C-alpha positions as CSV (number, residue, x, y, z in Angstrom):
1,X,0.0,0.0,0.0
2,X,2.9,2.3,0.8
3,X,4.1,4.5,-2.0
4,X,1.3,3.5,-4.5
5,X,-0.4,7.0,-4.7
6,X,0.8,10.0,-6.5
7,X,1.3,13.5,-5.0
8,X,-2.2,14.8,-5.5
9,X,-4.4,11.6,-5.7
10,X,-4.2,8.2,-7.1
11,X,-1.6,7.8,-9.9
12,X,-1.9,4.0,-10.5
13,X,-0.9,2.4,-13.8
14,X,-4.6,1.9,-14.9
15,X,-4.1,-1.8,-15.8
16,X,-6.9,-3.0,-13.6
17,X,-10.5,-3.0,-14.9
18,X,-12.3,0.2,-14.2
19,X,-9.2,2.1,-13.3
20,X,-10.3,5.3,-15.0
21,X,-13.6,5.2,-13.2
22,X,-11.8,4.8,-9.9
23,X,-9.6,7.7,-10.6
24,X,-12.6,9.9,-11.4
25,X,-14.3,8.7,-8.2
26,X,-11.4,9.7,-6.1
27,X,-11.1,13.1,-7.7
28,X,-14.8,13.7,-7.1
29,X,-14.5,12.7,-3.4
30,X,-11.5,14.7,-2.4
31,X,-9.9,17.8,-3.8
32,X,-6.3,17.8,-2.5
33,X,-4.1,20.8,-1.9
34,X,-0.3,20.6,-2.0
35,X,1.6,21.0,1.3
36,X,4.0,23.8,0.4
37,X,7.3,24.4,2.1
38,X,8.1,27.9,3.3
39,X,10.0,30.3,1.0
40,X,13.7,29.7,0.9
41,X,15.7,31.8,3.2
42,X,19.4,32.0,4.0
43,X,20.7,31.0,7.4
44,X,21.6,34.6,8.1
45,X,18.1,35.8,7.3
46,X,16.6,33.1,9.6
47,X,18.9,34.0,12.5
48,X,18.1,37.7,12.0
49,X,14.3,37.0,12.1
50,X,14.7,34.8,15.1
51,X,16.8,37.3,17.0
52,X,14.4,40.1,16.2
53,X,11.4,38.1,17.4
54,X,13.2,37.1,20.6
55,X,14.7,40.4,21.6
56,X,12.6,42.9,19.7
57,X,9.0,41.5,19.5
58,X,7.6,45.0,19.8
59,X,9.9,46.4,17.0
60,X,10.6,49.6,18.9
61,X,12.4,51.2,15.9
62,X,9.7,50.7,13.3
63,X,8.9,54.4,13.4
64,X,12.4,55.2,12.3
65,X,11.9,53.7,8.8
66,X,11.8,56.2,6.0
67,X,12.6,59.2,8.2
68,X,15.4,61.7,7.4
69,X,18.6,61.4,9.4
70,X,17.9,64.5,11.5
71,X,14.5,63.1,12.5
72,X,16.0,59.8,13.3
73,X,18.5,61.4,15.7
74,X,15.7,63.4,17.3
75,X,13.5,60.2,17.7
76,X,16.5,58.4,19.2
77,X,17.0,61.0,21.8
78,X,13.3,61.0,22.6
79,X,13.4,57.2,22.9
80,X,16.2,57.4,25.4
81,X,14.8,60.3,27.3
82,X,10.9,60.1,27.2
83,X,10.6,63.4,29.1
84,X,11.5,65.1,25.8
85,X,8.4,63.6,24.3
86,X,5.9,65.4,26.6
87,X,7.7,68.5,27.9
88,X,7.4,70.5,24.6
89,X,3.6,70.2,24.8
90,X,3.3,70.6,28.5
91,X,0.7,73.1,29.6
92,X,-0.5,74.9,32.8
93,X,-3.6,72.8,32.9
94,X,-1.5,69.6,33.0
95,X,0.7,71.1,35.7
96,X,-2.3,71.8,37.9
97,X,-3.3,68.2,37.8
98,X,0.2,67.0,38.4
99,X,0.7,69.4,41.2
100,X,-2.4,68.0,43.1
101,X,-1.2,64.4,42.4
102,X,2.4,65.2,43.4
103,X,1.4,66.8,46.7
104,X,-1.0,64.0,47.5
105,X,1.5,61.2,46.9
106,X,4.1,63.1,48.8
107,X,1.9,63.0,51.9
108,X,2.0,59.2,51.5
109,X,5.6,58.9,50.5
110,X,7.1,60.7,53.5
111,X,5.7,58.5,56.2
112,X,6.1,55.4,54.1
113,X,9.7,56.2,53.2
114,X,10.6,56.5,56.9
115,X,8.7,53.3,57.7
116,X,10.2,51.2,54.9
117,X,13.7,52.3,55.7
118,X,13.3,51.0,59.3
119,X,11.8,47.8,57.8
120,X,15.1,47.4,55.9
121,X,17.0,48.1,59.1
122,X,18.4,51.3,57.7
123,X,18.3,54.9,59.2
124,X,14.9,56.5,58.6
125,X,16.6,59.4,56.7
126,X,17.6,56.9,54.0
127,X,13.9,56.3,53.2
128,X,13.4,60.0,52.5
129,X,16.6,60.2,50.5
130,X,15.2,57.4,48.4
131,X,12.0,59.3,47.8
132,X,13.9,62.4,46.5
133,X,16.6,61.4,43.9
134,X,15.1,58.3,42.3
135,X,11.7,60.0,41.3
136,X,13.7,62.8,39.6
137,X,15.7,60.3,37.6
138,X,12.6,58.3,36.7
139,X,10.8,61.4,35.5
140,X,13.5,61.9,32.9
141,X,13.9,58.2,31.8
142,X,10.5,56.5,32.6
143,X,7.7,56.0,30.1
144,X,4.8,55.6,32.6
145,X,2.7,58.6,33.4
146,X,1.2,57.0,36.6
147,X,4.1,55.2,38.3
148,X,5.0,56.8,41.6
149,X,8.5,55.8,42.6
150,X,10.0,55.2,46.0
151,X,10.9,52.5,48.5
152,X,8.5,49.5,48.7
153,X,7.8,47.1,51.5
154,X,8.8,43.8,49.9
155,X,12.1,44.9,48.6
156,X,12.9,46.6,51.9
157,X,12.0,43.4,53.8
158,X,14.2,41.2,51.5
159,X,17.2,43.5,51.6
160,X,17.1,43.8,55.4
161,X,16.6,40.1,56.0
162,X,19.4,39.0,53.6
163,X,22.0,41.5,54.8
164,X,21.2,40.8,58.5
165,X,22.3,37.2,57.9
166,X,25.9,38.5,57.6
167,X,26.0,41.8,59.4
168,X,24.2,43.2,62.4
169,X,22.8,46.7,61.7
170,X,23.1,47.5,65.4
171,X,26.7,46.4,65.9
172,X,28.1,47.5,62.5
173,X,25.7,50.2,61.2
174,X,28.3,51.7,58.7
175,X,29.1,48.4,57.2
176,X,25.4,47.5,56.9
177,X,24.8,50.8,55.2
178,X,27.6,50.2,52.7
179,X,26.3,46.7,51.9
180,X,22.8,48.2,51.3
181,X,24.2,50.8,48.9
182,X,26.3,48.1,47.1
183,X,23.3,45.8,46.8
184,X,21.3,48.6,45.4
185,X,24.0,49.2,42.8
186,X,23.9,45.6,41.7
187,X,20.1,45.6,41.7
188,X,20.2,48.6,39.3
189,X,22.9,46.9,37.2
190,X,20.8,43.8,36.8
191,X,17.7,45.8,36.0
192,X,19.4,48.0,33.4
193,X,21.2,45.1,31.8
194,X,17.9,43.2,31.4
195,X,16.5,46.2,29.6
196,X,19.5,47.0,27.5
197,X,20.0,43.4,26.4
198,X,16.2,43.0,25.8
199,X,16.0,40.1,28.3
200,X,12.8,41.2,30.0
201,X,11.2,37.8,29.4
202,X,13.3,36.5,32.3
203,X,10.9,38.1,34.8
204,X,8.1,36.2,33.2
205,X,9.2,33.2,35.2
206,X,7.5,34.9,38.1
207,X,4.0,33.8,37.3
208,X,0.9,35.4,38.6
209,X,0.4,32.4,41.0
210,X,3.9,32.7,42.3
211,X,3.6,36.5,42.9
212,X,0.2,36.2,44.6
213,X,1.5,33.6,47.0
214,X,4.8,35.3,47.5
215,X,3.2,38.7,48.1
216,X,0.7,37.3,50.6
217,X,3.4,35.5,52.5
218,X,5.7,38.5,52.5
219,X,2.8,40.8,53.7
220,X,2.3,38.5,56.7
221,X,6.0,38.4,57.5
222,X,6.2,42.2,57.2
223,X,3.3,42.5,59.5
224,X,4.7,40.1,62.1
225,X,7.9,42.1,62.1
226,X,6.0,45.1,63.2
227,X,4.9,43.4,66.4
228,X,8.1,44.6,68.0
229,X,7.0,48.2,67.5
230,X,3.3,47.6,68.1
231,X,3.8,45.7,71.4
232,X,6.8,47.8,72.6
233,X,9.2,44.7,72.8
234,X,12.8,45.6,73.1
235,X,14.5,42.2,72.7
236,X,13.0,40.9,69.5
237,X,14.2,38.0,67.3
238,X,16.2,38.8,64.1
239,X,14.7,35.8,62.3
240,X,11.9,36.2,59.8
241,X,9.9,32.9,60.0
242,X,6.4,32.7,61.6
243,X,7.5,30.3,64.3
244,X,10.5,32.2,65.7
245,X,8.6,35.5,65.6
246,X,5.6,34.2,67.5
247,X,8.0,32.4,69.9
248,X,9.8,35.8,70.5
249,X,6.5,37.6,71.1
250,X,5.3,35.0,73.7
251,X,8.6,34.7,75.5
252,X,8.9,38.5,76.0
253,X,5.4,39.2,77.3
254,X,6.9,41.0,80.2
255,X,8.2,43.7,77.8
256,X,4.8,44.4,76.4
257,X,3.8,48.1,76.9
258,X,0.1,48.8,77.3
259,X,0.6,52.4,76.3
260,X,2.3,51.3,73.1
261,X,-0.4,48.7,72.4
262,X,-3.2,51.3,73.0
263,X,-1.6,53.7,70.6
264,X,-1.0,50.9,68.0
265,X,-4.6,49.8,68.1
266,X,-6.0,53.3,67.8
267,X,-3.9,54.3,64.8
268,X,-4.2,50.9,63.1
269,X,-8.0,51.2,63.3
270,X,-7.8,54.7,61.9
271,X,-5.6,53.7,59.0
272,X,-7.6,50.6,58.1
273,X,-10.8,52.6,58.3
274,X,-9.4,55.2,55.9
275,X,-8.3,52.5,53.6
276,X,-11.8,51.0,53.7
277,X,-13.4,54.3,53.0
278,X,-11.2,54.9,49.9
279,X,-11.9,51.4,48.6
280,X,-15.7,51.8,49.0
281,X,-15.9,55.3,47.6
282,X,-13.0,55.8,45.1
283,X,-13.6,59.5,44.9
284,X,-12.4,59.8,48.5
285,X,-9.0,58.4,47.6
286,X,-7.4,61.3,49.4
287,X,-8.6,59.9,52.7
288,X,-6.3,56.9,52.6
289,X,-3.6,58.9,50.9
290,X,-3.5,61.5,53.7
291,X,-4.2,59.2,56.6
292,X,-0.5,58.1,57.2
293,X,0.8,61.6,57.3
294,X,-2.1,62.6,59.5
295,X,-1.3,59.8,61.9
296,X,2.4,60.8,62.0
297,X,1.4,64.4,62.8
298,X,-1.2,63.4,65.5
299,X,1.0,60.8,67.1
300,X,4.0,63.2,67.2
301,X,1.9,65.9,68.9
302,X,0.6,63.4,71.4
303,X,4.1,62.2,72.3
304,X,5.4,65.7,72.6
305,X,2.5,67.0,74.7
306,X,2.4,64.0,77.1
307,X,6.1,63.2,77.1
308,X,5.2,59.7,76.1
309,X,8.8,58.7,75.4
310,X,9.2,58.7,79.2
311,X,6.4,56.1,79.5
312,X,7.8,53.3,77.3
313,X,6.9,54.6,73.9
314,X,10.0,54.6,71.6
315,X,10.5,57.5,69.2
316,X,12.6,58.0,66.0
317,X,14.9,60.5,67.6
318,X,17.0,63.2,66.0
319,X,17.2,63.3,62.2
320,X,19.7,65.6,60.4
321,X,18.5,68.2,57.9
322,X,20.0,68.3,54.5
323,X,19.9,66.7,51.1
324,X,21.3,63.4,49.9
325,X,25.0,63.0,50.5
326,X,27.2,61.3,47.8
327,X,27.7,57.7,48.6
328,X,29.8,56.3,45.7
329,X,32.7,56.1,48.1
330,X,30.6,53.8,50.3
331,X,30.1,51.2,47.6
332,X,31.9,48.1,49.0
333,X,33.3,45.6,46.5
334,X,35.3,43.6,49.2
335,X,35.5,39.9,48.1
336,X,34.3,38.9,51.6
337,X,30.9,40.5,51.0
338,X,30.7,40.6,47.2
339,X,28.7,37.3,47.0
340,X,26.2,38.6,49.5
341,X,25.7,42.0,47.8
342,X,25.4,40.4,44.3
343,X,22.8,37.9,45.6
344,X,20.9,40.5,47.5
345,X,20.9,42.9,44.5
346,X,19.8,40.1,42.1
347,X,16.8,39.1,44.3
348,X,15.7,42.6,45.2
349,X,16.3,43.8,41.7
350,X,14.1,41.1,40.1
351,X,11.3,41.5,42.6
352,X,11.2,45.3,42.5
353,X,11.5,45.2,38.7
354,X,8.6,42.8,38.4
355,X,6.4,45.0,40.6
356,X,7.4,48.2,38.9
357,X,6.8,47.0,35.3
358,X,3.5,45.2,36.3
359,X,2.2,48.4,38.1
360,X,3.2,50.6,35.1
361,X,1.4,48.3,32.6
362,X,-1.7,48.1,34.8
363,X,-2.3,51.8,34.9
364,X,-1.2,52.3,31.3
365,X,-4.0,49.9,30.2
366,X,-6.5,51.9,32.2
367,X,-5.5,55.1,30.3
368,X,-5.0,53.4,27.0
369,X,-1.4,54.2,26.4
370,X,1.7,52.0,25.9
371,X,4.5,51.3,28.3
372,X,7.7,49.9,26.9
373,X,8.8,47.2,29.3
374,X,12.4,47.2,28.3
375,X,12.6,51.0,28.6
376,X,11.1,50.7,32.0
377,X,13.7,48.2,33.0
378,X,16.5,50.6,31.9
379,X,14.8,53.5,33.7
380,X,14.4,51.7,36.9
381,X,17.9,50.2,36.7
382,X,19.6,53.5,36.0
383,X,17.5,55.1,38.7
384,X,18.8,52.6,41.3
385,X,22.4,52.9,40.0
386,X,22.2,56.7,40.5
387,X,20.4,56.1,43.8
388,X,23.2,53.9,45.1
389,X,25.6,56.7,44.6
390,X,23.4,59.3,46.3
391,X,22.6,57.5,49.7
392,X,19.5,55.7,48.4
393,X,18.5,52.1,48.6
394,X,16.5,50.0,46.1
395,X,13.3,51.7,44.8
396,X,10.7,51.0,42.3
397,X,7.1,51.9,41.4
398,X,4.8,51.0,44.3
399,X,1.2,50.0,43.7
400,X,-0.3,51.9,46.6
401,X,1.4,55.2,45.7
402,X,0.8,54.7,42.0
403,X,-2.9,54.0,42.7
404,X,-3.1,57.3,44.6
405,X,-1.2,59.1,41.9
406,X,-3.7,57.7,39.3
407,X,-6.8,58.6,41.3
408,X,-5.4,62.0,42.1
409,X,-5.5,62.8,38.3
410,X,-1.9,62.8,37.4
411,X,-1.2,63.5,33.7
412,X,2.5,63.1,33.3
413,X,5.7,62.0,35.2
414,X,5.8,65.6,36.5
415,X,3.9,64.4,39.6
416,X,7.0,62.5,40.6
417,X,9.0,65.7,40.3
418,X,6.5,67.5,42.5
419,X,6.7,64.7,45.1
420,X,10.5,64.8,45.0
421,X,10.5,68.6,45.5
422,X,8.1,68.3,48.4
423,X,10.4,65.6,50.0
424,X,13.3,68.0,49.3
425,X,11.6,70.8,51.3
426,X,11.0,68.3,54.1
427,X,14.7,67.2,54.1
428,X,15.9,70.8,54.2
429,X,13.5,72.3,56.8
430,X,11.1,69.9,58.4
431,X,13.3,67.1,59.8
432,X,13.3,68.4,63.4
433,X,9.5,67.9,63.5
434,X,10.0,64.1,63.3
435,X,12.0,63.8,66.5
436,X,9.0,62.7,68.6
437,X,7.4,60.5,66.0
438,X,6.7,57.2,67.7
439,X,7.9,54.0,66.1
440,X,4.6,52.4,66.8
441,X,2.8,54.6,64.3
442,X,5.4,53.7,61.6
443,X,4.6,50.0,62.3
444,X,0.9,50.7,61.9
445,X,1.5,52.5,58.6
446,X,3.5,49.5,57.3
447,X,0.8,47.0,58.3
448,X,-2.0,49.1,56.7
449,X,0.1,49.4,53.5
450,X,1.0,45.7,53.1
451,X,-2.4,44.3,54.0
452,X,-3.6,45.1,50.5
453,X,-1.0,42.6,49.2
454,X,-3.1,39.7,50.5
455,X,-5.3,39.1,47.5
456,X,-7.8,36.5,48.6
457,X,-10.1,36.8,45.5
458,X,-7.1,36.2,43.3
459,X,-6.2,33.0,45.3
460,X,-9.8,31.8,45.0
461,X,-9.7,32.5,41.2
462,X,-6.4,30.5,40.9
463,X,-7.9,27.6,42.8
464,X,-11.0,27.5,40.5
465,X,-8.9,27.9,37.3
466,X,-5.9,25.7,37.8
467,X,-5.0,23.4,40.7
468,X,-1.4,23.2,39.7
469,X,-1.1,27.0,39.8
470,X,-2.8,26.9,43.2
471,X,-0.1,24.5,44.4
472,X,2.6,26.9,43.2
473,X,0.8,29.8,45.0
474,X,0.6,27.8,48.3
475,X,4.2,26.7,48.1
476,X,5.3,30.3,47.6
477,X,3.2,31.4,50.6
478,X,4.3,28.5,52.8
479,X,7.9,28.9,51.9
480,X,8.0,32.6,52.8
481,X,6.1,32.0,56.0
482,X,7.9,29.0,57.4
483,X,11.4,29.2,55.8
484,X,12.4,32.6,54.5
485,X,11.5,35.1,51.9
486,X,14.2,34.3,49.4
487,X,13.9,30.5,49.8
488,X,10.1,30.7,49.5
489,X,10.4,32.6,46.3
490,X,13.0,30.1,45.0
491,X,10.8,27.2,45.8
492,X,7.8,28.7,43.9
493,X,9.9,29.6,40.9
494,X,11.4,26.1,40.9
495,X,8.0,24.5,40.9
496,X,6.8,26.9,38.1
497,X,9.9,26.0,36.0
498,X,9.4,22.3,36.7
499,X,5.8,22.6,35.5
500,X,7.0,24.2,32.2
501,X,9.6,21.5,31.8
502,X,6.9,18.9,32.4
503,X,4.7,20.4,29.7
504,X,7.7,20.3,27.3
505,X,8.8,16.7,28.1
506,X,5.2,15.4,28.4
507,X,3.3,17.2,25.7
508,X,-0.4,16.8,25.2
509,X,-1.4,14.1,22.7
510,X,-4.9,13.1,21.7
511,X,-7.0,10.9,19.4
512,X,-9.2,12.8,17.0
513,X,-12.5,11.8,15.5
514,X,-14.7,13.2,12.8
515,X,-17.7,15.3,13.7
516,X,-20.5,13.7,11.6
517,X,-21.6,15.6,8.5
518,X,-18.4,17.8,8.4
519,X,-14.8,17.4,7.5
520,X,-13.8,18.7,11.0
521,X,-11.7,16.5,13.3
522,X,-11.6,17.0,17.0
523,X,-10.5,15.4,20.3
524,X,-12.9,12.4,20.9
525,X,-12.7,12.9,24.7
526,X,-13.7,16.6,24.4
527,X,-16.4,16.3,21.7
528,X,-19.0,13.7,22.1
529,X,-20.1,14.0,18.5
530,X,-16.5,13.2,17.3
531,X,-16.5,9.6,16.0
532,X,-13.6,7.3,15.2
533,X,-13.0,6.7,11.5
534,X,-12.6,2.9,10.7
535,X,-9.1,2.0,9.6
536,X,-7.6,5.2,10.9
537,X,-5.7,6.2,14.0
538,X,-5.7,10.0,13.9
539,X,-3.3,11.6,16.5
540,X,-2.3,15.2,17.2
541,X,0.5,16.6,19.2
542,X,0.2,20.1,20.8
543,X,3.8,21.1,21.4
544,X,7.2,21.4,19.7
545,X,8.8,18.1,19.0
546,X,12.4,18.1,20.3
547,X,15.0,16.0,22.1
548,X,13.3,16.5,25.4
549,X,10.1,14.7,24.4
550,X,10.8,12.4,21.5
551,X,11.2,9.3,23.8
552,X,7.9,10.0,25.4
553,X,6.1,10.6,22.1
554,X,7.6,7.4,20.6
555,X,6.5,5.2,23.5
556,X,3.1,6.8,23.7
557,X,2.4,6.4,20.0
558,X,3.7,2.8,19.8
559,X,1.4,1.9,22.7
560,X,-1.6,3.5,20.9
561,X,-0.7,1.7,17.7
562,X,-0.4,-1.6,19.6
563,X,-3.7,-1.1,21.3
564,X,-5.4,-0.2,18.0
565,X,-3.8,-3.0,16.0
566,X,-4.9,-5.8,18.3
567,X,-7.9,-6.2,20.6
568,X,-8.1,-9.6,22.3
569,X,-5.3,-10.9,20.0
570,X,-7.7,-10.3,17.0
571,X,-6.4,-8.1,14.2
572,X,-8.5,-5.1,13.4
573,X,-8.7,-3.2,10.2
574,X,-6.3,-0.4,11.1
575,X,-4.4,0.7,8.0
576,X,-3.4,4.3,8.5
577,X,-1.7,6.3,11.3
578,X,-2.5,10.0,10.7
579,X,-0.3,12.5,12.6
580,X,-1.7,16.0,12.7
581,X,1.3,18.5,13.0
582,X,-0.8,21.7,12.9
583,X,0.0,22.5,16.5
584,X,3.7,21.7,16.2
585,X,5.5,25.0,15.8
586,X,9.0,23.7,15.7
587,X,11.1,20.5,15.4
588,X,14.7,19.7,15.9
589,X,17.0,16.9,14.6
590,X,15.8,14.5,17.3
591,X,12.3,15.2,16.3
592,X,12.9,14.4,12.6
593,X,14.7,11.2,13.7
594,X,11.6,10.3,15.7
595,X,9.3,10.8,12.7
596,X,11.6,8.6,10.6
597,X,11.7,5.9,13.2
598,X,7.9,6.1,13.6
599,X,7.5,5.7,9.9
600,X,9.7,2.6,9.8
601,X,8.0,1.0,12.7
602,X,4.5,1.5,11.2
603,X,5.6,0.1,7.9
604,X,6.8,-3.0,9.7
605,X,3.3,-3.5,11.0
606,X,1.9,-3.0,7.5
607,X,0.6,0.4,8.3
608,X,1.2,3.8,6.6
609,X,2.2,7.0,8.4
610,X,0.5,10.1,7.1
611,X,1.6,13.6,8.1
612,X,-1.0,16.4,8.1
613,X,-0.3,20.1,7.8
614,X,3.4,20.4,8.9
615,X,4.0,24.1,9.7
616,X,6.8,26.2,8.0
617,X,9.8,25.1,10.0
618,X,8.6,21.5,10.3
619,X,7.9,21.2,6.6
620,X,11.2,22.8,5.7
621,X,13.1,20.1,7.7
622,X,10.9,17.3,6.3
623,X,11.8,18.6,2.8
624,X,15.5,18.4,3.6
625,X,15.1,14.8,4.7
626,X,13.2,14.0,1.5
627,X,15.9,15.6,-0.6
628,X,18.5,13.4,1.1
629,X,16.8,10.1,1.8
630,X,13.2,10.3,0.5
631,X,11.6,9.2,3.7
632,X,8.4,11.2,3.4
633,X,7.1,11.2,-0.2
634,X,4.5,13.7,-1.3
635,X,1.7,11.1,-1.1
636,X,2.2,10.9,2.7
637,X,1.7,14.6,3.2
638,X,-1.7,16.3,3.3
639,X,-2.9,19.8,4.1
640,X,-5.9,18.8,6.2
641,X,-7.1,15.7,8.0
642,X,-10.3,15.7,6.1
643,X,-8.5,15.5,2.7
644,X,-6.2,12.8,4.0
645,X,-9.1,10.6,5.2
646,X,-11.2,11.2,2.1
647,X,-8.3,10.4,-0.3
648,X,-7.1,7.4,1.7
649,X,-10.6,6.0,2.2
650,X,-11.3,6.2,-1.5
651,X,-7.9,4.5,-2.3
652,X,-8.7,1.7,0.2
653,X,-12.1,1.1,-1.4
654,X,-10.5,1.0,-4.9
655,X,-7.7,-1.5,-3.8
656,X,-10.0,-3.7,-1.8
657,X,-11.1,-6.8,-3.9
């Protein structure tokens, strides 16, 4: 039977009686179309196209085509410095909107900056420094209109916990500060490199399920760390896990301060109420935005008036006035700490970059404009490199501040400049006012900010949609809670990558059947109307065929063929194995060898292997094999399963006595 048909139908010799009638019958039953190989391309052209699709899928320079040289240079400068794109058309009406938004997010950024710096075990003033220089840099280089830049809770927590494993911030504050600046430098270097080298797809390994679980776990760990400030405990554990933190809280009950607890409860209730009001009535966004600063002012006045620092309530203490001091001389590249700072920079850089890009894209979609992910990576990376040299630690676009910025009506990145100038005024003239600010209110501000990271509806949605994703989410959450932040993230990413590898090495295969009255073929387990075609085993593969899965595909197909060829030791009428390659986008040398071996094994059983609709790359490699060895003749290649079944069925009827 093999090799008896021509390329486009039956091309027999016509010696048997009625041969011409049979040929006419076949032509009437099935009009076949030739499976065409892709247009010939040189290896260099293919590599160029592959590199472009890998690293430049958005084709950022498509607007340069056909432009004069002078215009190209202008567009290149605007591409590198997006501020030049909107400043020439900036108007007073836009400035009024940005002024309101900038002042609003400044009221949130100042208390959060102080709080997050303490979360990272850094001096509070570093948090304000990090809310001054980085926003100015981002306003020049960033492409998002809504992103509000500054320190964030998760990156602060990770940096503090990782650096504390090697150095005590209390015993060696200067060394700890140097390591923080150096880690920030490496974080920026990683972020900028990902953008410049167009490697942004690396952050895609942090799936939504991973981030939801990780953020929820980190939010709980951050909140637990605030129990020291909320309860007034002096001797608190330096570990981050749930068990050691709770053990420390229970073992130091004698250090609990009722005055501190009372103040903590009052301000926490106030902050959570303000958050609830803003969520229920979005037009009142300013309530939650101004609540942290209001709490700082009120608590500072209460401590000052009642001398509460003498009654067990700890305060921030003296903060020096002045702008950021240069810190490039504090970058420490000592081999003894280089591994630690690189590791810390890598982890905090990836996490903060993922958050910043995701937040920027979220708000860009709401306003229907485009954010270039790779440009954002370069902007955030250069922002952190500059920040590391100006007494700042790692910063990115925070969701809470960006949401306030968006709701306040910001129009451009000028809102970041307004916020930075407001912080500058605070640094120059208002620092003495924070002397009596109690640490307990900073802890309450942190808890109120991170509680929004626990997204229960998203967890429920993941559970309903995909149980494997839910397992990844739970592993990320449990790893952060019970082991550590970085190990929990590593476990979740590892499980996600394992799942991807499992999908590659164990691709989906299915048996297809014909939907009666049509030439459509679908999965018989999904469509009840799909019926098996006698004499045919129609299979489809939904993945690239490569070295990682050829053994599995070979074993699975042979088992199917054996099951179909014999049932109770009785031979069935199986004649054709049809392999639909429509969903196979790529194939390598191992994959071609697999198809050749499969063809040989089917021929030994007296069966014929038919390939349906091989895509461009697959067809190109099949053609090369045919040119060299002639394994797959044109009569074993069909454009659709319907044409293959119609032609082969007619041929079988003609050859059957």
